[in-house]
N, C-alpha and C positions, 0 to 999 in steps of 0.2 A: 555397460555397467551391473555384472552382480553384484545387490544390496546386500546379498551378504555379505562379501567381501568382508565389512565392519565390522563384524563377528570374531572376523582372523586375529583383527586386528585390533581390537579390542582384550582380547583373548594375552596378545604381547604386549598391550600397555603395563596387563596385570601381574606381568612376569618381572624380569630381570633386562629385560628387550625395548627398554623404552623407546631409543636412539633408531632400534630398528623399525622401531612402530611407526615409528615420525616418520623415519625415512619411507613408509613402502602405505602411509597415509597420503603424504605428500604427493606420490607419483602418482596414486590413484586420486586425486580429488585436488590439484592445487591449480587444475585448469577449469574449474568449477570455480572455487572461489577467486581467480585472480580474473573470468569473466564475469562475477556480478562487480568487483570493485571496479573495475574497467566502465561500467555503465554507473557504480554513482562518480568517479572523478572525469569528467571530462576533461580534467588538464594532465596527459601524459608524466608530465611531470612529476604529480605527486601519485600514482601509481603505486612508485613503487612502495614511499610511507609508510600508505595504508596498505595494502598489502602484506608488509611486514606486520604492522599492528596487529592486521588480521591471526594473523598465525601466532603471534607471541598469546596472544591472547588463548585462542584454541589448544597451545601448547602448556599453557603456566600452570602454576600449583601443579601438576603428575598429570594433565591433560582435565581439569576438572569439567571445562564444559561440554567435553567427547562424554563423558562418561556420566553425564545428563541424561544420553538419549536413550529412550525406554524402547526396546525393540516389538513390542508387544504395545505397543503406541499406533494413534490412528496417523501417521506419519511415515513412510518409506525414508533411510538415511538421506539421502539426498535431498529429500525435499525438509526436509530438518536442517541440512545444516545450512541449503539456502536459508531460511531464516534468520538462524544465528550468525550468517556471516553477514548480512545484511544490517542485522543492529549491532554490528560492529564499526563495520561501516561507518554508520550513522554517528557511532560512538566517537571513531576517528574524526567525522568531519565535527564536532563537535568539540573537541580537545583544541583542533588546528584552527578554525573558525570562530567558535563559541555558540553556546546552544540558539537553536534556532527559532522562533514566537508562529503558530498560530495567530490567524484570529480565533474567536474565542467558538463560534460557532461551527469554523472548521474542527477544532477540537472537540468536537460533542461527537465529530461520526466516527466512522470506524479508521480504524487503521488502513485501512486498504484504501479508503478514499482521501485517509488525510495525503496517503502515498501519490497516490492520483492526481490531487494537489501541488504536489510536492513538481512534477513530472513535467503538468501541462505550465505550471502560474511562477513556476523556478526554475526552474532548468528549461524553461520556453518552449517543450518540446511540441510539435505536431502531432496529431492521435495515432497516427499510425507509427510514427518513431517511441511517442508513449508505450503504446500498443505491447511492440518488439521487446523494449529497456525489462517494462512487467512481469512480461512473461518469461526472463531469468528465474526472476523470485515468485513469480506465481503461474508455475507453468502449465496451471490449467485453461487460466486468462482465457476469455473471449470477448469479442469484438462488444456482442451484445451487456454482457458487463460492463465494459468498461464506459459503453454511453450509457447505463441505468446512473454508473456512479458519477459523468460531470452531470448528466441528469440534478443528481445529489447535492453535488455542490454548487451550483450554481443557484439551487432553489433556498438552500442555506447563506448565501452572500446579501447583508444589507446593497444597497444603493449605491452609499456610499464605500463600502470596500468595492463593491463590482469596477465605481469609477478611478480608484485607486488603482487595482490590477490592471485597469486597460492604459493608464498614462504610465507607469513601469513596463507594460505591452511596446509602448507605444517610443519607448527612449532604447534601440538599440545598446550604448554606452551604459547603461545601467541597468540591461537586462544581463549583460554579462559580467559586470562584477556581481550580480547576486549568488554568482557562482563563488567568486575569487574572495567576496571582505566578507566578514560579520556584519557591518552595518548594514551593507544590501541586503543580506540576506534576513537581515530581522525586518518584520513586516508588525509595524506598530497595528495595534489591534486598540483607535482610539473611541472614548467615549460615545456613545449613544445619544443626542440630542435630541427632544424634545418630536421634531420630526419624525427624526429612524423609531425611534419607539413609538409613533405613533402608526407610521409602514408598518413596524415587525407585529405588530397586534392587528391589524388589519391584513397582512398578507396568513399569521397565523389562524384568524376566526375563517377566513376562503375557501384554508387548506382543509380545514375541520368540517365546512361547511360542504366544502366537496366530495371530501370521504364519504362522507356521513349520505351523501347522493346514493352511491355507488350499488350495483347490486351486491347481497350480501358474500356472494362468492367472491367475488371482485375484491369486493373489502377485506374478507378473510385474505388473496391473496397477496394482498401489500400487505397485511400485518404480519405474516406466515416471514413472508423474503425480509421485510425492512424493521419489523421489530423484534420477532423472537430468530431472525437474522438466519433461516434454515433455507440446506443447498436447495439448488433446485431439483437435485434427483429425493432430498429428502420431500419435497412440498409437494411432487410428481405421485411420491409412494402413495403420502397420506391424503390427496386428493382423487387417489384413483385415476391420473390423469396420461399413464401410460410410458411415459420417458421424461425424461430434464428435459427436452428440447421444446416437446408441448407446454412445458409448464414454463420455459421463458420466454416462446409467443405470447400466452394469453398475458403473462404478469407485462410485457412491454405493451400488448394493446392496452390495458389498461393505463402505465404511467400515459402515452399518451391523449388518451382519452383526458386523464385528470390535465395534462399541457395545455392540449385546447382553450379549458374550460378554464385552466388560469389564466393561459392568455389573454 
């Protein structure tokens, strides 16, 4: 699909042919919208309502959301649209089922890591199924990036939170209800007891010590990737690594070293 097609639609939106513009937009992008909606709504009965909500929000107030797209921005229109539709799907679910709460430790992670957590622990998807689902919103996602995210998620969970999630996964009926009821979709974040606080402090100290023992270049790789949140391409260029694949391999090797030491 040519990315410049939206420019023509936007011109129509700015004229009196708004209805024709909306019809053109749906003809070209309805399939993308429906694809994302279906990945969020496992129950087919909810798909039409969610799809309708997304379309209503996109066309509301003289297409205010669509007008926010910046042609000279960092993302092409189809990528930008996927992100907008994803957020609207979340809005619809909040209206339908209530707002979901993550563990505080998960809320401190990036939006991408929170989405991975939702796929693996709320939707109960396997890694392969989660990868295919996430690719609809993050088209350039790699298996290595998904694996890195799971490592960050598991490292951020306390022992009590891990046990709670394991208990939920062991109960199929409860797992199914997570997708359809607000009560089951809410993860209570219990106040940490002294034992948990001590464990968290010990883990944080151990991690800082492990990072401090890394060679400067390996430590820099981790900081650029997870503190500065640079892309693999940016890291490869900054450290003269040649390409993103080489940067990814080196970061993965450092993560494995840290994991072995922490284990």
